[in-house]
C-alpha positions, 0 to 999 in steps of 0.5 A: 280611373285608370287610363285603359278604362278611359280608353275603353270608354272613349273607344265606344263614345261615338256609338253611344253618342249616336244611339243617344241621338237616335233615342232623344233627337237632341244632340245636346241631350245625347251628349249629356246622356253619354257624359252621365254614362261615363260618370257611372263608368267611373264609379262602377266595380269594372272588375265585375263587368264582363262585357263593357260594351253591353254594360255601357249601351244598357246604362245609356239606353235606360238614361235616355228612357229616364229623359223621355219619361221625365215631366219635362220632356213629356210637356215639351213633346206633347205640347207639340213644339218639338222637332229633332235636332238637324245634323250636317252630313259628316257629323259622327253623332249620325253613327252607322249608315251601312244599311237602309234601315240605319240610314232611315232611322236618322232621318228627320222624318223618322226621328219626328215619327218616333215621337209618337211611340212610347219610350219602350217602342222607341228604344226597341225600334232604335236598338233593333233597326239602327244597331242590329241588336237581337231581342235577347240583347234588347230584352236584357238592356230594357229589363223586358222579355223577349216576347215584349221586345218582339211586340214592341218592335211590331207595334212600332213598325206598324205605326211608323210604316202607317205614316210612311207610304214611300218607296226605297231610297232615292240617290242624292243626285236625283234628290238634288235635281228635284229639290232644285226644281222645287226651290225654283218654283217656290221662290218664283211663286209658280204654284202649278209647278209646285203642285206637280212636284208633290206627291199625293200624300205629302206632308209638311211639319215646321216650327213656323221659322221658330216662332210658332208655339206649336208645330205647323202641320200641312197636308194635301198638295194644294195646301202644302204648295200654298204654305211653301209658296208663302214661306219661300217667296222673298220679302223685305220683311223676311230679310229683316227678320232673318238679319240680312240678305239670305243665301240658299244652299243645298246641303245633306242634313240627316242623310236628306237633301236639304235647303239651308238658309244662310245669313252671314255664314250663319245657318238661320233655318233648314228645310230637309226634303224626302223625295220618292219617285221624282217627287217631294214626299215630305218636308221638315222645316226648323228654324229655332235657334236652339235647334241649330247650334250644332249644325251651325258649328259644323257649318263654320268648319264646312267648305259649302258649294256656291249657293243655289240662290245667292241673294234671296 
């Protein structure tokens, strides 16, 4: 393959990777899908491809759909043991973030909700909301009619909005203040203060410190407060399980203010917060090591601020 063809592909690699990440929720799977797309680009009769960007987006999207429909992926996801892979702020795989829809589409909360959609609903939602494709373009990419694309988007929006009863965006500074208060109350075990910091319809989704076979889900302020108090209160057993003294850092993960548990400069757990009108609306807890690899690589290159809790 000539140098110009390689450069053409590399120029669009970042956009393809961010599309694949939104479709699959896994950075490792996204990288594999992008590489498979490159191999097809390499083998294609490129002289007959009129719009390379559209061709590449079509190939990548269809490869991602194949992965979503595969027996292994269906088993893993329907078994309830799947959460998206968190990415540290600044990771190029997070992709475009110019609009509210683009930023929301890569939040851990929305990526988790996308699991409840069919592969076609997920693809249409991502292509339309995050990348502003028109329905004619989406129809061509997916091999469906424009009306089918519109119907898939309508169903996807209904299913997602039904689970996301929240206002607009909260600025990071305000969210950090709320998360700081929340963490202080959780570590000290002040249940009443915790309850007061939660919205009425708060939700928690967690992989149980990476040990649970199924995702743990909690609703109602009292149950969430009880779970959080038990999870955040430090004990010698938890320190041994983590591998040593834990430092708690606040950082942006997938656009959300998050608490990272760090042991010897290694992230062992991440909790992403969604804040709405001064209260915590949802939490996503991820500690499975195979979901923290890329975040850890970025953390090693990151110059973190001082921890909010130096020795948990």
